C-alpha positions as CSV (number, residue, x, y, z in Angstrom):
1,M,-7.9,14.4,-28.1
2,K,-10.6,14.2,-25.4
3,N,-10.1,12.4,-22.1
4,D,-12.0,9.1,-22.6
5,K,-12.5,7.3,-19.3
6,R,-13.9,4.3,-21.1
7,D,-10.5,3.3,-22.5
8,G,-8.5,4.7,-19.6
9,K,-6.4,7.1,-21.7
10,Y,-5.2,10.6,-20.8
11,P,-4.5,13.2,-23.5
12,M,-0.8,12.6,-24.4
13,E,0.3,16.1,-23.2
14,R,-1.3,15.5,-19.8
15,R,0.2,12.0,-19.4
16,E,3.7,13.2,-20.2
17,F,3.2,16.1,-17.8
18,I,2.3,13.8,-14.9
19,L,5.1,11.5,-15.6
20,R,7.7,14.2,-15.9
21,S,6.5,16.1,-12.8
22,L,6.4,12.9,-10.7
23,E,10.0,12.1,-11.7
24,T,11.4,15.3,-10.4
25,A,12.6,16.2,-6.9
26,A,10.4,19.3,-7.1
27,A,7.3,17.1,-7.1
28,I,8.4,15.5,-3.9
29,S,9.4,18.8,-2.3
30,M,5.8,19.9,-2.6
31,L,4.8,17.6,0.2
32,P,3.5,19.5,3.2
33,L,5.1,17.1,5.6
34,A,8.2,16.9,7.9
35,G,10.4,14.4,9.6
36,R,13.8,13.0,8.9
37,L,13.7,9.8,10.9
38,A,14.4,6.5,9.1
39,L,13.0,3.1,9.9
40,G,13.4,1.7,13.3
41,A,11.8,-1.7,14.0
42,E,11.8,-2.6,10.4
43,A,15.5,-2.6,10.2
44,K,15.6,-5.5,12.6
45,T,14.0,-7.7,10.0
46,G,16.6,-7.0,7.3
47,A,13.8,-5.7,5.1
48,A,14.3,-2.0,5.4
49,S,16.9,0.7,5.7
50,T,19.1,1.5,8.7
51,A,18.8,4.6,10.9
52,N,19.1,7.9,9.1
53,S,19.3,6.4,5.7
54,V,17.3,7.5,2.6
55,S,14.1,5.4,1.8
56,K,13.7,4.2,-1.8
57,V,10.3,4.4,-3.3
58,C,9.6,3.3,-6.9
59,L,6.5,4.1,-8.9
60,V,6.2,1.8,-11.9
61,R,3.7,2.8,-14.6
62,T,2.5,1.4,-17.8
63,E,0.8,3.0,-20.8
64,R,-1.2,-0.1,-21.6
65,N,-4.9,-0.2,-21.1
66,M,-5.5,-2.0,-17.8
67,S,-8.7,-3.4,-16.5
68,P,-9.4,-5.5,-13.3
69,N,-11.5,-7.7,-15.5
70,S,-8.7,-8.7,-17.9
71,D,-5.6,-10.8,-17.5
72,N,-2.8,-8.4,-16.6
73,A,-0.5,-11.0,-15.0
74,E,2.5,-10.6,-17.3
75,I,2.6,-6.7,-17.1
76,I,1.8,-6.6,-13.3
77,G,4.6,-9.2,-12.7
78,R,7.0,-7.0,-14.6
79,M,6.0,-3.9,-12.7
80,I,6.5,-5.5,-9.4
81,D,9.9,-6.8,-10.6
82,E,11.0,-3.4,-11.7
83,G,10.0,-1.8,-8.4
84,I,11.9,-4.5,-6.4
85,K,15.0,-4.0,-8.6
86,Y,15.0,-0.3,-7.9
87,I,14.5,-0.4,-4.1
88,T,17.2,-3.1,-3.8
89,G,19.8,-1.3,-5.9
90,G,19.5,-3.6,-9.0
91,D,19.3,-7.0,-7.4
92,A,17.4,-9.7,-9.3
93,P,13.9,-9.8,-7.9
94,E,14.1,-13.5,-7.1
95,K,17.1,-12.7,-4.9
96,Y,15.0,-10.2,-2.9
97,W,12.2,-12.7,-2.2
98,K,14.6,-15.5,-1.2
99,K,16.6,-13.2,1.1
100,N,13.6,-11.7,2.9
101,F,11.1,-14.6,3.1
102,R,12.2,-18.0,4.4
103,P,10.5,-21.3,3.3
104,G,9.1,-22.1,6.8
105,E,7.6,-18.7,7.4
106,R,3.9,-17.9,7.6
107,V,3.3,-14.7,5.4
108,A,0.2,-12.5,5.8
109,I,-0.8,-10.2,3.0
110,K,-3.0,-7.3,4.1
111,V,-5.1,-6.4,1.0
112,S,-7.5,-3.6,0.6
113,A,-10.8,-5.1,-0.3
114,V,-13.2,-2.6,1.1
115,I,-13.7,-0.7,-2.2
116,N,-15.5,-1.4,-5.4
117,K,-13.8,-4.0,-7.6
118,Q,-14.0,-1.6,-10.5
119,I,-11.0,0.1,-8.9
120,N,-9.3,-2.9,-7.4
121,F,-6.5,-4.8,-9.1
122,G,-5.7,-6.5,-5.8
123,P,-6.4,-10.1,-6.8
124,Q,-4.1,-9.9,-9.7
125,I,-1.3,-8.2,-7.8
126,A,-1.7,-10.7,-4.9
127,G,-1.4,-13.5,-7.5
128,E,2.0,-12.3,-8.6
129,I,3.2,-11.8,-5.1
130,I,2.2,-15.4,-4.3
131,K,4.1,-16.6,-7.3
132,N,7.2,-14.8,-6.0
133,L,6.8,-16.3,-2.5
134,K,6.4,-19.8,-3.9
135,S,9.5,-19.3,-6.0
136,A,11.3,-18.5,-2.7
137,G,10.3,-21.8,-1.3
138,L,7.2,-20.9,0.8
139,K,4.3,-23.3,0.9
140,E,1.0,-22.1,-0.5
141,E,-0.8,-23.1,2.7
142,N,1.5,-20.7,4.7
143,I,0.4,-17.7,2.6
144,F,-2.6,-15.8,4.0
145,I,-4.6,-13.1,2.3
146,Y,-6.8,-11.3,4.8
147,E,-9.2,-8.4,5.3
148,R,-11.8,-7.5,7.9
149,N,-14.5,-9.8,6.5
150,S,-14.8,-12.4,3.8
151,R,-17.7,-10.7,2.2
152,S,-15.4,-7.8,1.2
153,L,-12.9,-10.2,-0.2
154,K,-15.5,-11.9,-2.4
155,A,-16.8,-8.5,-3.6
156,A,-13.3,-7.4,-4.5
157,G,-12.7,-10.6,-6.6
158,Y,-10.8,-12.7,-4.2
159,K,-11.5,-16.4,-3.8
160,V,-12.3,-17.2,-0.2
161,N,-10.4,-20.3,1.0
162,R,-10.0,-21.4,4.6
163,G,-8.5,-24.8,5.2
164,G,-8.4,-25.9,1.6
165,K,-5.4,-26.5,-0.7
166,G,-3.5,-23.5,-1.9
167,P,-3.1,-20.0,-0.4
168,Q,-5.5,-19.2,2.4
169,S,-7.9,-16.2,1.9
170,Y,-10.5,-15.2,4.4
171,G,-11.8,-12.4,6.6
172,N,-11.2,-11.7,10.3
173,D,-14.8,-12.5,10.8
174,E,-13.9,-16.1,10.1
175,G,-10.3,-16.2,11.4
176,G,-11.0,-14.4,14.6
177,Y,-8.9,-12.2,16.9
178,C,-6.2,-13.2,19.4
179,D,-7.0,-13.2,23.1
180,H,-4.4,-10.6,24.1
181,E,-3.8,-6.9,23.2
182,D,-0.8,-5.1,21.8
183,S,-0.5,-1.4,22.5
184,H,1.5,1.7,21.7
185,G,0.7,5.3,22.7
186,K,-3.1,5.8,22.5
187,F,-3.7,2.5,20.8
188,S,-4.5,-0.8,22.5
189,D,-6.5,-3.7,20.9
190,S,-6.3,-7.3,19.8
191,F,-4.9,-8.0,16.3
192,C,-6.5,-10.7,14.1
193,N,-5.2,-14.3,14.5
194,V,-3.7,-14.2,10.9
195,V,-1.4,-11.3,11.9
196,D,-0.7,-12.5,15.4
197,R,0.5,-15.9,14.1
198,A,2.4,-14.5,11.0
199,D,6.1,-14.3,10.8
200,A,6.0,-11.6,8.0
201,L,3.6,-9.0,6.7
202,I,3.2,-7.7,3.2
203,N,1.2,-4.5,3.0
204,M,-0.9,-4.3,-0.2
205,P,-3.0,-1.1,0.0
206,I,-4.9,0.9,-2.7
207,L,-3.9,4.5,-3.2
208,K,-7.1,6.6,-2.5
209,A,-8.3,9.8,-1.0
210,H,-10.0,9.7,2.4
211,T,-12.2,12.5,3.7
212,L,-11.2,11.9,7.3
213,T,-7.4,11.3,6.9
214,G,-6.6,13.0,3.6
215,V,-5.4,9.7,2.1
216,S,-5.6,6.1,2.9
217,V,-2.5,4.1,1.8
218,A,-0.1,1.8,3.6
219,L,-0.3,2.9,7.2
220,K,-4.1,3.1,7.4
221,N,-4.4,-0.2,5.6
222,H,-3.7,-1.9,9.0
223,Y,-7.0,-0.6,10.3
224,G,-8.2,-3.9,8.9
225,S,-5.8,-5.8,11.1
226,F,-7.2,-5.3,14.5
227,K,-10.6,-5.7,16.3
228,S,-12.1,-2.2,16.8
229,P,-10.9,0.4,14.3
230,E,-14.0,2.4,15.0
231,K,-12.4,3.5,18.3
232,C,-9.4,5.0,16.4
233,H,-10.9,7.7,14.2
234,A,-10.7,10.8,16.4
235,N,-8.6,13.8,15.2
236,G,-8.2,12.4,11.7
237,C,-7.0,9.1,13.1
238,D,-3.9,10.9,14.5
239,P,-2.0,9.5,16.3
240,Y,-3.8,6.2,16.1
241,I,-2.6,5.3,12.6
242,A,1.0,5.8,13.6
243,D,0.5,4.0,17.0
244,V,-1.0,0.9,15.2
245,N,2.0,0.6,13.0
246,A,4.4,1.2,15.9
247,T,3.1,-1.8,17.8
248,R,5.5,-4.7,17.9
249,T,2.9,-6.9,16.2
250,I,3.1,-4.8,13.0
251,S,6.5,-3.1,13.1
252,S,8.5,-6.3,13.8
253,K,6.9,-8.3,11.0
254,H,6.6,-5.7,8.2
255,R,8.6,-6.5,5.1
256,I,7.4,-4.5,2.1
257,V,4.6,-2.4,0.6
258,I,3.3,-3.1,-2.8
259,C,0.6,-0.5,-3.5
260,D,-2.2,-0.7,-6.1
261,A,-2.2,2.7,-7.9
262,M,-3.8,1.4,-11.0
263,R,-7.0,3.5,-10.6
264,V,-6.6,6.3,-8.1
265,L,-9.4,7.9,-6.2
266,Y,-8.2,11.5,-5.8
267,A,-11.2,13.1,-3.9
268,G,-14.0,12.0,-1.6
269,G,-13.4,8.4,-0.4
270,P,-12.7,6.0,0.9
271,E,-15.8,4.8,-1.0
272,F,-15.6,4.4,-4.8
273,V,-16.6,7.7,-6.6
274,P,-16.4,7.2,-10.4
275,E,-16.2,10.9,-11.2
276,Y,-13.1,11.3,-8.9
277,T,-11.3,8.3,-10.2
278,V,-8.5,8.3,-12.8
279,D,-6.6,5.5,-14.6
280,F,-3.1,6.0,-13.3
281,N,-1.7,2.5,-14.2
282,G,0.8,2.4,-11.4
283,I,2.3,0.2,-8.7
284,I,4.3,1.7,-5.8
285,V,7.0,-0.4,-4.2
286,S,9.0,0.4,-1.0
287,T,10.0,-1.1,2.3
288,D,9.1,2.2,4.0
289,P,5.3,2.6,4.6
290,V,5.7,6.2,5.7
291,A,7.5,7.2,2.5
292,V,4.8,5.4,0.4
293,D,2.1,7.4,2.2
294,A,4.0,10.7,1.7
295,V,4.5,10.0,-2.1
296,G,0.9,8.8,-2.3
297,A,-0.4,11.9,-0.7
298,N,1.5,14.0,-3.2
299,I,0.1,12.1,-6.1
300,V,-3.5,12.4,-4.8
301,R,-3.0,16.2,-4.4
302,K,-1.6,16.6,-7.9
303,L,-4.3,14.6,-9.5
304,R,-6.9,16.6,-7.5
305,N,-5.4,19.9,-8.6
306,E,-5.2,18.8,-12.2
307,S,-8.7,17.5,-12.4
308,G,-10.1,21.0,-13.0
309,K,-13.3,20.0,-11.2
310,K,-14.8,22.6,-8.8
311,P,-15.9,22.3,-6.2
312,L,-14.2,19.2,-4.9
313,P,-14.8,17.5,-1.5
314,Y,-12.6,19.1,1.2
315,Y,-9.1,17.8,1.4
316,T,-7.8,17.0,4.9
317,K,-4.1,17.3,5.5
318,P,-2.8,13.7,6.4
319,K,-1.3,14.7,9.8
320,Y,-0.7,11.1,10.7
321,I,2.2,10.8,8.2
322,E,4.3,13.4,10.0
323,T,3.4,11.7,13.3
324,A,4.6,8.3,12.0
325,A,7.8,9.8,10.8
326,K,8.5,11.4,14.2
327,M,8.0,8.0,15.8
328,G,10.7,6.6,13.6
329,L,8.5,4.4,11.4
330,G,9.8,5.8,8.2
331,N,10.7,8.9,6.2
332,S,8.4,11.7,5.1
333,A,10.9,14.5,4.4
334,P,11.6,15.0,0.6
335,D,15.3,14.9,1.0
336,M,15.1,11.5,2.8
337,I,13.1,9.9,0.0
338,D,14.8,8.5,-3.1
339,F,11.8,8.5,-5.4
340,K,11.8,7.3,-9.0
341,T,9.2,6.7,-11.7
342,I,9.8,3.9,-14.2
343,T,7.5,3.5,-17.2
344,I,7.3,0.1,-18.9
């Protein structure tokens, strides 16, 4: 059977190989990363693990044909539920949402809308997250979807709404930035008003390769949360990515990562490159953003190696992941990540 990108199917032998390999500890042990520190600031919110504990990461996949242009609400909802159940040790998903998000809170969802909507399932994933928040008693008007600018949100399929009924969704170009700076290490800048005024953050990145940083997943997603990211790109964004996430503004509000791994860009990037994109049909769930990035980097490298395409754009080692682990923002060491793949 030939690989037909039009219907999103792998040859069966290849699909089974990827699933088996990702389910093993050996796959995680291939990560060229180090660091055994567990979450620090996150633990204060009750959303993450305590010091020196193992971080749970769940990759939920489906063999259904998935398209950003079709209605996938039912299957995406189930995928998020399965991921929540695994990282919480089997709790009912609704219990997680009610425990970690209180009715009076303002919740900001950092989406990744700066990539072609052909690869972006974000609007559908965000829709299911909003349903869960509403079921936990949160008001729609206190739920904020944001990105650097409204134009990107529209291009990715989000409906822009500022001040109207329902969940709010707009760019920082409309919402503005706060009048004070937060800093950590080499980073110092103003965060957007949506983040500054939020009580809780949900990180909703897309899994993709990045020529400068190796990968762009949860940690780098917050480059859309502050005013001047162009000042933080030296040395492969290291230690800037880690420093951004170590600020109190981000670390004290972070609750969970729900990563769009439906279509994975495994080379080039961060711009959409069709010939380096595969249908992976996955969602990654964890409270640990460092562990998500470590797992995501491994997936990107494996897909890259299995592509058989030569030459490929140069792959940069994501140094920032180890830096973030050393800062205590999460786990990157294989023996500190409890990783599981679930297929539904």
